[in-house]
C-alpha positions as CSV (number, residue, x, y, z in Angstrom):
1,M,-38.5,1.1,-23.0
2,R,-37.6,-2.9,-23.5
3,L,-40.6,-5.4,-23.6
4,G,-43.0,-2.5,-23.2
5,K,-41.5,-1.8,-19.8
6,P,-39.7,1.0,-18.9
7,L,-35.5,0.5,-18.4
8,V,-35.4,3.4,-15.5
9,E,-37.3,5.5,-13.2
10,I,-36.5,9.1,-12.2
11,R,-37.5,10.0,-8.9
12,P,-36.1,13.8,-6.9
13,V,-33.0,12.9,-4.6
14,P,-33.8,13.2,-1.0
15,A,-32.6,16.3,0.5
16,D,-30.4,14.5,2.8
17,A,-28.6,12.4,0.1
18,A,-26.1,15.3,-0.9
19,E,-24.8,15.7,3.0
20,E,-24.7,11.7,3.3
21,E,-22.5,11.8,0.3
22,R,-20.3,14.2,1.3
23,R,-19.7,12.5,4.8
24,R,-19.1,9.4,2.6
25,I,-16.6,11.0,0.7
26,E,-14.7,12.8,3.4
27,R,-14.6,9.4,5.6
28,K,-13.2,7.8,2.5
29,A,-10.5,11.2,2.1
30,R,-9.7,10.0,5.8
31,D,-8.9,6.5,5.2
32,I,-6.8,7.2,2.4
33,E,-4.6,9.7,4.3
34,L,-4.1,7.3,7.2
35,L,-3.1,4.2,4.6
36,N,-0.8,7.0,3.0
37,R,0.7,7.1,6.5
38,Y,0.8,3.8,6.9
39,A,2.6,3.4,3.6
40,D,5.2,5.9,4.4
41,E,6.3,4.3,8.1
42,L,6.4,1.4,6.1
43,N,8.5,2.3,3.8
44,A,10.8,4.1,5.8
45,Q,11.3,0.8,7.4
46,A,11.9,-0.8,4.9
47,E,14.8,1.2,3.9
48,E,16.4,1.1,6.8
49,I,16.2,-2.6,6.8
50,L,17.7,-2.9,3.3
51,E,20.4,-0.1,4.4
52,Y,21.2,-2.5,7.2
53,Q,21.1,-5.7,5.0
54,A,23.2,-4.0,2.2
55,D,25.6,-2.6,5.2
56,I,26.4,-6.6,6.6
57,F,26.0,-8.3,3.0
58,V,29.4,-9.3,1.7
59,P,29.1,-10.5,-1.7
60,P,30.6,-13.9,-2.4
61,S,33.3,-12.5,-4.7
62,K,34.5,-10.1,-2.0
63,R,34.9,-13.0,0.7
64,S,38.3,-14.0,2.0
65,K,39.6,-17.5,1.7
66,K,39.7,-17.5,5.4
67,S,35.6,-17.1,5.8
68,K,35.1,-19.7,2.8
69,K,37.1,-22.3,5.1
70,L,35.0,-21.5,8.2
71,R,32.1,-22.4,6.4
72,G,33.4,-25.4,4.9
73,K,34.0,-24.3,1.1
74,G,37.3,-24.5,1.0
């Protein structure tokens, strides 16, 4: 009690509350599963992009003098 007033009230839980909670948890689980699928797809696409970029990227130290002249830096 605080200042002579109760802080909480204890009441019985409605019979359908447990069923509603179960449904809510199932919906959340489905949402999480979908998000994980999308995350997996995005990760796979990102890996492909990074592999492609790694294949076409030539570090500055590996560039030939000819390619530097073409870019106007030689």
